[in-house]
PyMOL Python script that loads the backbone (N, CA, C, O; Angstrom):
from pymol import cmd

cmd.read_pdbstr("""\
ATOM      1  N   UNK A   1       2.335 -17.740 -14.818  1.00  0.00           N
ATOM      2  CA  UNK A   1       1.169 -17.428 -14.024  1.00  0.00           C
ATOM      3  C   UNK A   1       0.831 -15.944 -14.205  1.00  0.00           C
ATOM      4  O   UNK A   1       1.716 -15.094 -14.112  1.00  0.00           O
ATOM      5  N   UNK A   2      -0.401 -15.638 -14.453  1.00  0.00           N
ATOM      6  CA  UNK A   2      -0.855 -14.268 -14.668  1.00  0.00           C
ATOM      7  C   UNK A   2      -1.494 -13.765 -13.378  1.00  0.00           C
ATOM      8  O   UNK A   2      -2.463 -14.344 -12.886  1.00  0.00           O
ATOM      9  N   UNK A   3      -0.930 -12.664 -12.829  1.00  0.00           N
ATOM     10  CA  UNK A   3      -1.386 -12.168 -11.525  1.00  0.00           C
ATOM     11  C   UNK A   3      -2.833 -11.694 -11.530  1.00  0.00           C
ATOM     12  O   UNK A   3      -3.481 -11.695 -10.484  1.00  0.00           O
ATOM     13  N   UNK A   4      -3.351 -11.290 -12.684  1.00  0.00           N
ATOM     14  CA  UNK A   4      -4.730 -10.803 -12.731  1.00  0.00           C
ATOM     15  C   UNK A   4      -5.757 -11.932 -12.709  1.00  0.00           C
ATOM     16  O   UNK A   4      -6.955 -11.672 -12.600  1.00  0.00           O
ATOM     17  N   UNK A   5      -5.308 -13.165 -12.811  1.00  0.00           N
ATOM     18  CA  UNK A   5      -6.234 -14.293 -12.756  1.00  0.00           C
ATOM     19  C   UNK A   5      -6.385 -14.857 -11.352  1.00  0.00           C
ATOM     20  O   UNK A   5      -7.292 -15.647 -11.090  1.00  0.00           O
ATOM     21  N   UNK A   6      -5.491 -14.449 -10.440  1.00  0.00           N
ATOM     22  CA  UNK A   6      -5.540 -14.939  -9.064  1.00  0.00           C
ATOM     23  C   UNK A   6      -6.363 -13.958  -8.234  1.00  0.00           C
ATOM     24  O   UNK A   6      -6.061 -12.765  -8.199  1.00  0.00           O
ATOM     25  N   UNK A   7      -7.401 -14.460  -7.566  1.00  0.00           N
ATOM     26  CA  UNK A   7      -8.298 -13.623  -6.772  1.00  0.00           C
ATOM     27  C   UNK A   7      -7.993 -13.806  -5.293  1.00  0.00           C
ATOM     28  O   UNK A   7      -7.774 -14.922  -4.822  1.00  0.00           O
ATOM     29  N   UNK A   8      -7.982 -12.673  -4.556  1.00  0.00           N
ATOM     30  CA  UNK A   8      -7.769 -12.727  -3.112  1.00  0.00           C
ATOM     31  C   UNK A   8      -8.818 -11.854  -2.430  1.00  0.00           C
ATOM     32  O   UNK A   8      -9.376 -10.945  -3.044  1.00  0.00           O
ATOM     33  N   UNK A   9      -9.080 -12.136  -1.161  1.00  0.00           N
ATOM     34  CA  UNK A   9     -10.020 -11.338  -0.370  1.00  0.00           C
ATOM     35  C   UNK A   9      -9.271 -10.212   0.324  1.00  0.00           C
ATOM     36  O   UNK A   9      -8.092 -10.338   0.657  1.00  0.00           O
ATOM     37  N   UNK A  10      -9.975  -9.116   0.533  1.00  0.00           N
ATOM     38  CA  UNK A  10      -9.435  -7.985   1.278  1.00  0.00           C
ATOM     39  C   UNK A  10      -9.288  -8.358   2.743  1.00  0.00           C
ATOM     40  O   UNK A  10     -10.075  -9.144   3.271  1.00  0.00           O
ATOM     41  N   UNK A  11      -8.276  -7.793   3.403  1.00  0.00           N
ATOM     42  CA  UNK A  11      -8.128  -8.024   4.840  1.00  0.00           C
ATOM     43  C   UNK A  11      -9.183  -7.254   5.623  1.00  0.00           C
ATOM     44  O   UNK A  11      -9.432  -7.555   6.791  1.00  0.00           O
ATOM     45  N   UNK A  12      -9.808  -6.258   4.987  1.00  0.00           N
ATOM     46  CA  UNK A  12     -10.835  -5.443   5.633  1.00  0.00           C
ATOM     47  C   UNK A  12     -12.177  -6.169   5.657  1.00  0.00           C
ATOM     48  O   UNK A  12     -12.873  -6.170   6.672  1.00  0.00           O
ATOM     49  N   UNK A  13     -12.533  -6.787   4.529  1.00  0.00           N
ATOM     50  CA  UNK A  13     -13.826  -7.456   4.438  1.00  0.00           C
ATOM     51  C   UNK A  13     -13.739  -8.611   3.442  1.00  0.00           C
ATOM     52  O   UNK A  13     -13.159  -8.474   2.365  1.00  0.00           O
ATOM     53  N   UNK A  14     -14.308  -9.721   3.809  1.00  0.00           N
ATOM     54  CA  UNK A  14     -14.333 -10.881   2.903  1.00  0.00           C
ATOM     55  C   UNK A  14     -15.236 -10.639   1.692  1.00  0.00           C
ATOM     56  O   UNK A  14     -15.202 -11.401   0.725  1.00  0.00           O
ATOM     57  N   UNK A  15     -16.045  -9.575   1.748  1.00  0.00           N
ATOM     58  CA  UNK A  15     -16.927  -9.247   0.626  1.00  0.00           C
ATOM     59  C   UNK A  15     -16.165  -8.558  -0.508  1.00  0.00           C
ATOM     60  O   UNK A  15     -16.636  -8.514  -1.645  1.00  0.00           O
ATOM     61  N   UNK A  16     -14.981  -8.020  -0.187  1.00  0.00           N
ATOM     62  CA  UNK A  16     -14.178  -7.306  -1.188  1.00  0.00           C
ATOM     63  C   UNK A  16     -13.123  -8.263  -1.731  1.00  0.00           C
ATOM     64  O   UNK A  16     -12.381  -8.890  -0.975  1.00  0.00           O
ATOM     65  N   UNK A  17     -13.075  -8.360  -3.057  1.00  0.00           N
ATOM     66  CA  UNK A  17     -12.079  -9.226  -3.695  1.00  0.00           C
ATOM     67  C   UNK A  17     -11.248  -8.417  -4.669  1.00  0.00           C
ATOM     68  O   UNK A  17     -11.744  -7.501  -5.325  1.00  0.00           O
ATOM     69  N   UNK A  18      -9.978  -8.768  -4.751  1.00  0.00           N
ATOM     70  CA  UNK A  18      -9.040  -8.149  -5.686  1.00  0.00           C
ATOM     71  C   UNK A  18      -8.389  -9.238  -6.504  1.00  0.00           C
ATOM     72  O   UNK A  18      -8.334 -10.395  -6.090  1.00  0.00           O
ATOM     73  N   UNK A  19      -7.896  -8.860  -7.671  1.00  0.00           N
ATOM     74  CA  UNK A  19      -6.975  -9.786  -8.300  1.00  0.00           C
ATOM     75  C   UNK A  19      -5.596  -9.439  -7.754  1.00  0.00           C
ATOM     76  O   UNK A  19      -5.374  -8.317  -7.298  1.00  0.00           O
ATOM     77  N   UNK A  20      -4.691 -10.367  -7.796  1.00  0.00           N
ATOM     78  CA  UNK A  20      -3.392 -10.217  -7.149  1.00  0.00           C
ATOM     79  C   UNK A  20      -2.589  -9.066  -7.752  1.00  0.00           C
ATOM     80  O   UNK A  20      -1.857  -8.391  -7.028  1.00  0.00           O
ATOM     81  N   UNK A  21      -2.706  -8.827  -9.043  1.00  0.00           N
ATOM     82  CA  UNK A  21      -2.011  -7.714  -9.682  1.00  0.00           C
ATOM     83  C   UNK A  21      -2.467  -6.378  -9.129  1.00  0.00           C
ATOM     84  O   UNK A  21      -1.638  -5.515  -8.843  1.00  0.00           O
ATOM     85  N   UNK A  22      -3.778  -6.191  -8.972  1.00  0.00           N
ATOM     86  CA  UNK A  22      -4.312  -4.951  -8.390  1.00  0.00           C
ATOM     87  C   UNK A  22      -3.873  -4.802  -6.939  1.00  0.00           C
ATOM     88  O   UNK A  22      -3.541  -3.703  -6.496  1.00  0.00           O
ATOM     89  N   UNK A  23      -3.873  -5.913  -6.200  1.00  0.00           N
ATOM     90  CA  UNK A  23      -3.439  -5.855  -4.803  1.00  0.00           C
ATOM     91  C   UNK A  23      -2.014  -5.330  -4.702  1.00  0.00           C
ATOM     92  O   UNK A  23      -1.737  -4.449  -3.889  1.00  0.00           O
ATOM     93  N   UNK A  24      -1.101  -5.862  -5.522  1.00  0.00           N
ATOM     94  CA  UNK A  24       0.286  -5.411  -5.474  1.00  0.00           C
ATOM     95  C   UNK A  24       0.397  -3.934  -5.834  1.00  0.00           C
ATOM     96  O   UNK A  24       1.209  -3.215  -5.251  1.00  0.00           O
ATOM     97  N   UNK A  25      -0.399  -3.483  -6.776  1.00  0.00           N
ATOM     98  CA  UNK A  25      -0.373  -2.067  -7.161  1.00  0.00           C
ATOM     99  C   UNK A  25      -0.867  -1.178  -6.014  1.00  0.00           C
ATOM    100  O   UNK A  25      -0.247  -0.158  -5.710  1.00  0.00           O
ATOM    101  N   UNK A  26      -1.969  -1.556  -5.383  1.00  0.00           N
ATOM    102  CA  UNK A  26      -2.513  -0.780  -4.259  1.00  0.00           C
ATOM    103  C   UNK A  26      -1.531  -0.793  -3.090  1.00  0.00           C
ATOM    104  O   UNK A  26      -1.295   0.244  -2.470  1.00  0.00           O
ATOM    105  N   UNK A  27      -0.968  -1.936  -2.791  1.00  0.00           N
ATOM    106  CA  UNK A  27      -0.021  -2.054  -1.679  1.00  0.00           C
ATOM    107  C   UNK A  27       1.225  -1.198  -1.920  1.00  0.00           C
ATOM    108  O   UNK A  27       1.729  -0.569  -0.989  1.00  0.00           O
ATOM    109  N   UNK A  28       1.717  -1.167  -3.135  1.00  0.00           N
ATOM    110  CA  UNK A  28       2.879  -0.345  -3.481  1.00  0.00           C
ATOM    111  C   UNK A  28       2.563   1.128  -3.315  1.00  0.00           C
ATOM    112  O   UNK A  28       3.363   1.861  -2.735  1.00  0.00           O
ATOM    113  N   UNK A  29       1.418   1.584  -3.806  1.00  0.00           N
ATOM    114  CA  UNK A  29       1.029   2.993  -3.656  1.00  0.00           C
ATOM    115  C   UNK A  29       0.865   3.347  -2.175  1.00  0.00           C
ATOM    116  O   UNK A  29       1.270   4.427  -1.746  1.00  0.00           O
ATOM    117  N   UNK A  30       0.281   2.454  -1.409  1.00  0.00           N
ATOM    118  CA  UNK A  30       0.079   2.677   0.025  1.00  0.00           C
ATOM    119  C   UNK A  30       1.431   2.860   0.728  1.00  0.00           C
ATOM    120  O   UNK A  30       1.596   3.776   1.534  1.00  0.00           O
ATOM    121  N   UNK A  31       2.378   2.001   0.424  1.00  0.00           N
ATOM    122  CA  UNK A  31       3.698   2.091   1.054  1.00  0.00           C
ATOM    123  C   UNK A  31       4.440   3.345   0.620  1.00  0.00           C
ATOM    124  O   UNK A  31       5.162   3.937   1.423  1.00  0.00           O
ATOM    125  N   UNK A  32       4.281   3.764  -0.629  1.00  0.00           N
ATOM    126  CA  UNK A  32       4.907   5.005  -1.085  1.00  0.00           C
ATOM    127  C   UNK A  32       4.358   6.210  -0.330  1.00  0.00           C
ATOM    128  O   UNK A  32       5.102   7.138  -0.012  1.00  0.00           O
ATOM    129  N   UNK A  33       3.051   6.198  -0.042  1.00  0.00           N
ATOM    130  CA  UNK A  33       2.461   7.290   0.747  1.00  0.00           C
ATOM    131  C   UNK A  33       3.061   7.331   2.153  1.00  0.00           C
ATOM    132  O   UNK A  33       3.332   8.406   2.690  1.00  0.00           O
ATOM    133  N   UNK A  34       3.266   6.140   2.749  1.00  0.00           N
ATOM    134  CA  UNK A  34       3.891   6.099   4.077  1.00  0.00           C
ATOM    135  C   UNK A  34       5.322   6.646   4.025  1.00  0.00           C
ATOM    136  O   UNK A  34       5.731   7.387   4.918  1.00  0.00           O
ATOM    137  N   UNK A  35       6.064   6.296   3.013  1.00  0.00           N
ATOM    138  CA  UNK A  35       7.438   6.787   2.891  1.00  0.00           C
ATOM    139  C   UNK A  35       7.473   8.302   2.693  1.00  0.00           C
ATOM    140  O   UNK A  35       8.328   8.985   3.257  1.00  0.00           O
ATOM    141  N   UNK A  36       6.550   8.821   1.898  1.00  0.00           N
ATOM    142  CA  UNK A  36       6.475  10.277   1.696  1.00  0.00           C
ATOM    143  C   UNK A  36       6.112  10.971   3.006  1.00  0.00           C
ATOM    144  O   UNK A  36       6.654  12.032   3.315  1.00  0.00           O
ATOM    145  N   UNK A  37       5.199  10.382   3.775  1.00  0.00           N
ATOM    146  CA  UNK A  37       4.823  10.939   5.068  1.00  0.00           C
ATOM    147  C   UNK A  37       6.031  10.949   6.005  1.00  0.00           C
ATOM    148  O   UNK A  37       6.273  11.938   6.697  1.00  0.00           O
ATOM    149  N   UNK A  38       6.779   9.862   6.026  1.00  0.00           N
ATOM    150  CA  UNK A  38       7.967   9.780   6.871  1.00  0.00           C
ATOM    151  C   UNK A  38       8.980  10.864   6.495  1.00  0.00           C
ATOM    152  O   UNK A  38       9.572  11.499   7.369  1.00  0.00           O
ATOM    153  N   UNK A  39       9.170  11.066   5.219  1.00  0.00           N
ATOM    154  CA  UNK A  39      10.108  12.083   4.753  1.00  0.00           C
ATOM    155  C   UNK A  39       9.664  13.478   5.201  1.00  0.00           C
ATOM    156  O   UNK A  39      10.486  14.276   5.652  1.00  0.00           O
ATOM    157  N   UNK A  40       8.361  13.773   5.075  1.00  0.00           N
ATOM    158  CA  UNK A  40       7.847  15.078   5.508  1.00  0.00           C
ATOM    159  C   UNK A  40       8.061  15.300   7.004  1.00  0.00           C
ATOM    160  O   UNK A  40       8.429  16.396   7.426  1.00  0.00           O
ATOM    161  N   UNK A  41       7.833  14.276   7.788  1.00  0.00           N
ATOM    162  CA  UNK A  41       8.017  14.389   9.234  1.00  0.00           C
ATOM    163  C   UNK A  41       9.489  14.632   9.554  1.00  0.00           C
ATOM    164  O   UNK A  41       9.813  15.480  10.386  1.00  0.00           O
ATOM    165  N   UNK A  42      10.376  13.895   8.899  1.00  0.00           N
ATOM    166  CA  UNK A  42      11.805  14.038   9.166  1.00  0.00           C
ATOM    167  C   UNK A  42      12.347  15.397   8.726  1.00  0.00           C
ATOM    168  O   UNK A  42      13.359  15.853   9.256  1.00  0.00           O
ATOM    169  N   UNK A  43      11.699  16.042   7.779  1.00  0.00           N
ATOM    170  CA  UNK A  43      12.146  17.354   7.293  1.00  0.00           C
ATOM    171  C   UNK A  43      11.651  18.506   8.167  1.00  0.00           C
ATOM    172  O   UNK A  43      12.072  19.646   7.974  1.00  0.00           O
ATOM    173  N   UNK A  44      10.777  18.232   9.111  1.00  0.00           N
ATOM    174  CA  UNK A  44      10.290  19.287  10.006  1.00  0.00           C
ATOM    175  C   UNK A  44      11.422  19.723  10.932  1.00  0.00           C
ATOM    176  O   UNK A  44      12.237  18.912  11.371  1.00  0.00           O
ATOM    177  N   UNK A  45      11.450  21.015  11.215  1.00  0.00           N
ATOM    178  CA  UNK A  45      12.506  21.543  12.077  1.00  0.00           C
ATOM    179  C   UNK A  45      12.419  20.985  13.497  1.00  0.00           C
ATOM    180  O   UNK A  45      13.425  20.938  14.205  1.00  0.00           O
ATOM    181  N   UNK A  46      11.254  20.572  13.908  1.00  0.00           N
ATOM    182  CA  UNK A  46      11.084  20.030  15.264  1.00  0.00           C
ATOM    183  C   UNK A  46      11.491  18.548  15.377  1.00  0.00           C
ATOM    184  O   UNK A  46      11.508  17.989  16.473  1.00  0.00           O
ATOM    185  N   UNK A  47      11.815  17.927  14.248  1.00  0.00           N
ATOM    186  CA  UNK A  47      12.207  16.509  14.270  1.00  0.00           C
ATOM    187  C   UNK A  47      13.624  16.394  14.855  1.00  0.00           C
ATOM    188  O   UNK A  47      14.535  17.093  14.411  1.00  0.00           O
ATOM    189  N   UNK A  48      13.810  15.512  15.853  1.00  0.00           N
ATOM    190  CA  UNK A  48      15.152  15.401  16.459  1.00  0.00           C
ATOM    191  C   UNK A  48      16.153  14.776  15.472  1.00  0.00           C
ATOM    192  O   UNK A  48      15.844  13.805  14.780  1.00  0.00           O
ATOM    193  N   UNK A  49      17.331  15.348  15.429  1.00  0.00           N
ATOM    194  CA  UNK A  49      18.384  14.832  14.534  1.00  0.00           C
ATOM    195  C   UNK A  49      19.554  14.318  15.327  1.00  0.00           C
ATOM    196  O   UNK A  49      20.533  13.846  14.748  1.00  0.00           O
TER     197      UNK A  49
END
""", "prot")
cmd.dss("prot")
cmd.show_as("cartoon", "prot")
cmd.util.cbc("prot")
cmd.orient("prot")
């Protein structure tokens, strides 16, 4: 099965469609940004340890 042949709708709007391969790529980048944000917050001196 080729992920770029499967089409899905965006959770934001039914007018936006992605292929499944692009969705996984966007979702991975989104989660990496959250992890980087978490790391920055934890490295602040005001973060409780």
